[in-house]
N, C-alpha and C positions, 0 to 999 in steps of 0.2 A: 379908605382903603385902596394900594394899590393892587391894579390888575396885570398879569404880565399875559401877554396872547404870545402863541408860538412856541411856548418853553419844550414842546413834546418835542415837535420837531427840530430847534435847537441841539436838544439832547439826542436824536437820531443822528443829526448831521455830526455832530462830534462823535459818535460811535462809529462813523462812516470813514469818517477822517482817521481816525487811531486803527482802525482796521488795515485801512491803505497805506499807513506809515508803516504799520508792523508789518505786511506783506513786503512793502519794498526793501524794508531793513531784514527782513529775512535774502531776500533774492541779493544785495547788495554782500553781507555775510556768508552767503554761500560761493559767490563769485570770486571774491578776495580769499578766501580762505584756499580754493581749489587756484588759483591763479598763484598765490605764495607757497602752493606743495610744489607747482609746477615747477617753479622757479628755483625753489631749495633742490628740487631733483636735477635739475638741468645743473646747477653748481657745484654739485654734490661729485667728491673725486669718484674715480672709476679706476677700479682694478679688474674684479670680477661682476659689477654691478650690485654686488649685495647690498650697500649703502642705498644705491637708488631704489632699489626694489624694494626697501623694508619703509618706505614712507608710507605715511597713512594720515588723509586728510578725515574728518570727522564732523559732521553739524549736531551741535548739541542744544540742550537747552532751550527743545522748540526754534531752532531754525534761529536763535540768539547770540548765538558763539559758537565759533570755531576755533578747531586743534588741528595741530599737523604734528605730528610726532614721525620719530624713526627708531626703528626695534632695532637694529643692527646692534650688539654688543659694544660697538666701538664707536658709533654714533656720536656720545659725549666728547670722546677725547677729540674729534673730527672738531666738532663745533667749539670745543673750551680749549682744546691743548689739551700739555701735559706739563707735568713740571712743577717746581716751586711758585709760581708766580703766575698760576692760574688763579683766577678764582671763579668758581663754578656758582650761579646762583641756588641760594638754599631750595630745597626742594624740586632738586633734579637728580 
């Protein structure tokens, strides 16, 4: 017969590490999301400022996913251009 001592302590420590890694990941996702949003707004062309003001950063899926969107009607044209040689990714 094999006896394992300390299995409960090991399981507890693994759960603690998992929670710590998850918390650090959420912090990094939020930091990166807002940093990318700020950079995108800074690079956006400005006429009246509508495009920059339409930018929105969101943290989704319990903090594990970030989303940046621009809701101005013409945002897609600024990002992808216009004309026949433009390739807009599916879902945009």
